[in-house]
N, C-alpha and C positions, 0 to 999 in steps of 0.2 A: 469294733462295732458291737453294740449291745444286742444280745439275743432277746427278742421279744418274748415275754412270758405272760400268758393269760391265766389269771387266778381262777381255779376251779373250786377249790375249797381251802381250808387252812393249811393242808399239807400237799396239795397237788397243783401243778402248774403245767400249762400246755404251751408248747412251741408250735404255732400254727403252720400248716402245710404251705401257706402263702409266704413264709419267711424266705424260703429258697426255692428257686425253680428246680424242679426235679424231685422234690420231696414227695414220696408216695404215701406217707402216713404222717400224722402229727408226732411231735415228741411229747412224752409225759414224764415230768420230773417230780419226784417225791422229795420235798424239802420244807424246812421251816422258813418263815419269812425272814428271820434274823440271819439265816445263812446265805441269802440270795446275793448280797454284795460281794462276798468272797467267791461265790460260784461264777458271777459275771466277770470277775477278774481273771478267771482261769479260761482255758480253751475248751473245757469239757462240754459246755452247753453247745458250742459250735459242733463238737463231735457228735452229740446227740442228733443234731439236725442232719449231719452228714450220713449217719447210719440210716436215717429215714429214706435215703436214696436207693438202698439195696433192692434188687429185683426180688419180688415175691414176699417182701416183708408184710406182715399183717398187723393190724390194730394200731400199734404204737412203736416208736423207738423209745425205750424206757431208760430211766436213770434212777438209781437208788440214792438215798440221802448221803452216802459216803462217796459220791461221785468225785472223781478228779481226772485230770488229763492222763491219757494212756496212748498206746500204739494203736492207731485206727479207731477202735472203739474207746470210749472213756472207761476207766476202771470204775465199776459200778453200773456198767451198761448192760442192757438186756435187749435182745431182738429175736423174734421168731419169724421164720420164713416158711412158706408153703411149697414143698418140693413139686407138688402137682401143678403149681402156677408159676413155674420157672424159678422157684426159690433157690437162693444160693447159700453156700457155706463159706465163711471168711475166717482165715487163721487169725486175723486181727480181732475177731470177736471172741476168741478163746484166749489168746495171749501166748507169750513165750513160755511161761512156766505152766505147761499143760497140767490140768488137775492139781494145781496148787490147792490145798485144802486143809481142813483142820479136824482133829478128833478130840473128844472130851472123855476122860476116864475118871470115874468116881472112885473113892476109897472109903474105908470104914474109919480112917484116921481123923482126928480133930486137930485144930490149930495148936492146942496145948501139947499135943504129942510131938509136933514138929519144932516148935519154937526153940527148945534147948539145943537141938541138933541141926537147925536149919542150914547153917553155913556148911557143915560137914556133908549134909545130904545133897545140897546144890553142887558142892565140889565133887562128890561121887558121880552125879549125873554128868557133870562137865567132863570128867576124866574118861567116862565110859561111852559117851555118845558123841561120835565125830561131828563137829560143826565147823563151819568156816568155808571160805572160798577154796574150791578144789580139793577139800578134805575127802579122803577115801575111807571106806569102812573095812571091816574084817570079812565081809561077804564078797567073794570073788566069783564072777559069773563067766563060765565058758560060753561060747556062742550058742551051743545047744541049750544050756540052762537059761540063758537070756531069752531065748525064744519061748521057753516055758513060762517065764515071768510075764512076758508080753501077752500070752494067751490067757493065763490063769489069774494074774493080778494078786490080790491079797490071799487067794486060795493057795497060791504057790508057797507063801510064807507059812500058812497054817499047816500045810501038808508036811512041812519040814520042822514042825514042833515050835514054830514061832507064833503061837497063838492057839486059840480054840475055836470050834465051830460057831459058838455064840458070837464071836467077834464079827464074823461074816454077816450074820443076821442083822447086826446093827451098823452095817456099813452101807452107804449109798450104793445101789446097783449090785449089792452083794460083794463089792470089792473088785468087780471086773465087768467090762463091757464086751459083749459079743461082737465079733467082726474085726478084732485087732489082727493085723496082718504083718508078721515078721518080715515078709519079703519086701515090704514097702519102706523099711527102715534102712537108712544109709549106713555104710561102714563106719563113718565118723560118729554117728549117734551111738552105735554099738560100742565103739571105743570109749566114748565119754560115759556111758552107763555101766561099763564093766565092773567098776569098783566104787560106785556111789550109792548102792542100795544100803539102806540102814544108816544114812547120813542126813543131817539136818540142813546143811547149806548155810547161806549167809543172807544178807539183806534183812527183810522183815520176818524171816523164819525164826522160830523159837520153840523152846520147850519151857512151859511155865507151871510151877507148883502154885496152886491158888487155894483160897478158902471161900466158901459161900458166906457172904456177909449180909445178904438180904434175900428173903423169900418173898416173891412178888405175886405168886399164885400158889396158895397152899395145896389146893387140890391137885394141880398138875405136878408140882414138886413132889408130893407124896406118891403119885403114880410112877414117877421116875426114881423113887427111892432117895430123894435129896432132902437135906435139912440144913439149917443154919449151923455154921461152925465146922461143917464137913470139908475135908480136903479133897481137891480135884486136881487133875493134871491135864493141861491142854498142849497139844502137839500141832505145830503149823509147819508144813513142808510140802514139797511137790515132786515133780519128776526130774529135778536137778538138770545137769547138763544134757541128759538123754532127751528130755522133752524140749529143751531150748534148741537143740540141734534139729529136731524134727520140725519145729516151727520155722526155723531158718531155711531148711530145705524146702518146706511147703510154700513159703512166700514167693519164691522164684516161679514155681509152677502156677501159682494163683495170678501173679502179675501177667504171665503170658496168656492166661485164660481171658483176660479182659478184652483183648483185641479179637481173639478167636471167637468169643461168644458175643461180641459187640456190646459189652457191658460198660456203662458210663457211670463212674463214681467221682465225687468231688475231691477225693484224697486217695492217692496211690496206696496208702496204708490200709485201705479197705478192699484191696485186691481180693477177688473171690472167684468161685466157679459154681455153676449150677450143681445142686446136690446130686442130680441124676447123671451128670457128665462123668467121663473117666477121671478127669482131674479132681472133681468133687469127691468121688469114691476113693481115689488115692489118698487125699487128705484125711478122710474119715478113718480109713484103715490104719494110717500112721498115727493119727491123733489118739485113737483108741489104744494103740500100743503104748503111747506115753502115759495115757490115763491109767492103764493097768499097772505100769511100772510105778507110778506115784502111789497107788493104793498098796502095792507090795511094800514100797518104801515106808509108808506110815505104819503099816502093820509091823514091820521089822523094828521101827523106832519104838513102838509101844512095847514090843517084846523086850527090848533092851531096857526100857524104863521099868518094867515089871521086875526084871532081873536085878536092877540096882536096888529097888525097894525091898526085894526079898532078902538080899544080902545085908542090907542096912538094918532092917527091922527083924531079921531072922525068923520070918514067917512067909508062908507061900503067898503068891499074889491072890489066890482065891481066898485065903484066910484074911488078907488085907482088903478084901472087897473091891479089887481093882477090875471092875467091869467096864467095858466100853459102852458109854451112853449112845454115842453116834459118831460117824465120820461123814463129813460132807465135802464135796468138791466145790470150788468156786471159780475155776477157769476151765470151762468145758462146753461142748456142744452135744446135745442129746435129742433123740426123737421121742416126743411125748404127745399125748392126745389132749386136745382142748376144744371147747366149743367156740366157733367163730361164726357170727351171724346165725346162730341156731343150729349150725351143722358141726358135728364132731369131726375134727381133722387131725392128721398126724403132722406135727410141725417140727422143724429143726430149730431148737431153742438154744441160742447162744447166751451163755452166762459168763461175763468177763468181770471178775471181781464181784460176783453176786452169788448168793446161796439159795439152793432149792428150798422151798418152804411149802411142802404139800400138806393139804388139810386132812383131818380125820376121815377115815373111810377109803382113802386112796389105795388101790390094789397093789401099788409098788411098795407100800410101807410094810415093815415086818408086823406080824400079828400083834406083838407086844405094844406097838404104837398105833395100830389101826383105829383104836377108839379115841385117842387124844390128838393125833396129828404128829407131823414130823418134827423132831428136835432141830432147831436152827442155832448154830453156834456162832457167836459174834465176838471175836477178840477185840479188845480195846488197845491200851498201850501199857508199857511197863510200870507206869506210875499211878494209873487210875484203876480201871476195872474192866471186866468182860461180862458177857451175858449169855444165858441160854434162853431161847424163845421157842415158840411152837407155831408151826404154819397154820393158816386159817383158810376158810372158804373164800374170803375176800381176796386173798392172794391168788387163788385159782381163777377168779373172775377177772382180776385187774392186772396181774403181773406175771402171768404164766407160771404161777406157783413159785414166786421168787421173792427173796428179801435181801437186805444189805449183807455184806460179808465181813465188815469190820468198821473201824472208826473212819478210815479214809485219810490219806495224807493231807496235811495243811501246809507243809513245807517240802521242798525238794530235798534230796539228801545233801546236796551242796549247801543249801541254805541252813539246814539243821546243823551241819558240821561247823559252819561259820558262827552260828548262834551259840555254840558250845565252847567257843574259844575262851580260855581263861577260867573255865569252870571244870568241875569233875562231876559229870552226870551220875557216875557210879556212886560217888559219896552222897550226892543229893538224894538218890534213891535209898541208900542205906539209912539215911536219917529218917526215912519213912518206914523203916523196918523191912525193906525189900532188898534181898541179896541178888546181885547181878554178876554173872561171869561170862566173859566173851574172849575171843581170840585177840582182839585189839580194841583200843579205845575208840577208833573211828566208827566201828560198828555200833557201839553204844551211843555215840554222839548223833549219828544219823537216825537212830531209832528212839531218840529221847521223847518223852511224853509230849512236849510242845510241838513235835513234828507232825502230830496227828490231831484231827478234829476230836472234840469231846464225844466219846462213844455214848455217853448218857443222852446227849441231844439227838444223835443219830438214831439210837434205838427208840427214843421217845416218838420220833416221827413214824417209825414202823409200827409201834404199838398203838398209837392214837389214831393212825390212819386205818387200822384194822388189818394190816398185812401180816403181822406176826405178833403173837402175844407174849409179853415178858413172863418168865417163870422164876428164874433166880439170877442174882448178880454175884460174880466172883471177884475177889480182890487178890492181886498178886502178892506172893510171899517170896518166891525165888524164881529167877529166870536164867536160862543159858541161851547164848546166841553165838552166831558165827563171827 
């Protein structure tokens, strides 16, 4: 069945409340007209309508232009609920990889500095940074130490010499959410997280060495210390098996909450509990534990990256200008203040495959970004490019301060692997000057460029709709994957 879409303007489309009985709010989809046929072929728009049934949801069930089918919520889905009006929290609105996110590191290096040694550098990163399914790192956590990671997040890593104070200032939420509760984490989650700190993982996770090939806003780029030809490093990872297990544990509790609180949703994957209920508070405490683990993980991965660059170029990371531009989460639920019908309210904002995009002046931003707005990091794919954008006032008004989180999948992993038969994706990328190293061929095949939408089109929708402003574009030079 085709989901009805009412055109609001060039990039906004409404799914009317009348589409499905029980929808409490309309759906609002950000997309270009050219992308609509593929969107209609997916189940993602149906999921946008399903999310609109959640108790306490306000304004809209939102979808970013990188939307595709996911568990419960579509990936690229955003929903805010009002705890004072029976608003719920749903594990499906956060996802299995809790606080999967990305950080962008700038350097003082230029492309010409890397080209002669690119393969050796990528090889050094690949040998030193654990990546792949089940790969463990060199950091071993006792139960006591794991509980510290849960409470302190990235601060734990910095306190052990794996970073500097300035890193925390340019990390969303300072690298830790208050209210993480180690007592709410299962033994199985502790087991899975004991040796995965400082590891990249598999799937769409990566570490990419890039070069800025386009300056799209000279003023904003200058404020961020970015220029054409400059080398950057992008790190994409999350809470690994630790967060996955916490989600798995939480889903069972949320399913039981449906009958207890007489909540009716059209899809069991939208199982949820009122924010103010014991079950809702249980999930929040456990989810925050996973979120803090993820921030510690990315902080450790950046420390390992700096170490590799230091050894390779025989200069300190400070001398190499390896400063963190920003770290953003894109699978998380947080409490934030927004105006609804003229009244300021504290809402529970679910971002599932979506990136926070706060505007200039927001009190949660570090002083260095208060005048320009929050950096929004949008990875593309291994063969094209990625972007850095800045959040806007329009985002605060329309999307609960949210932008897209990437290009968004255009093929399933199975479809991508099938499409790669008889080809070498690795060689195809090398012909473009991109060095890729991974634990196995299938990981590269599943993540080939054709498996993703064109990030240039996705970002164009965000930029021209006024949700986030383009600053610079980065082109991949070398990639390591699981």
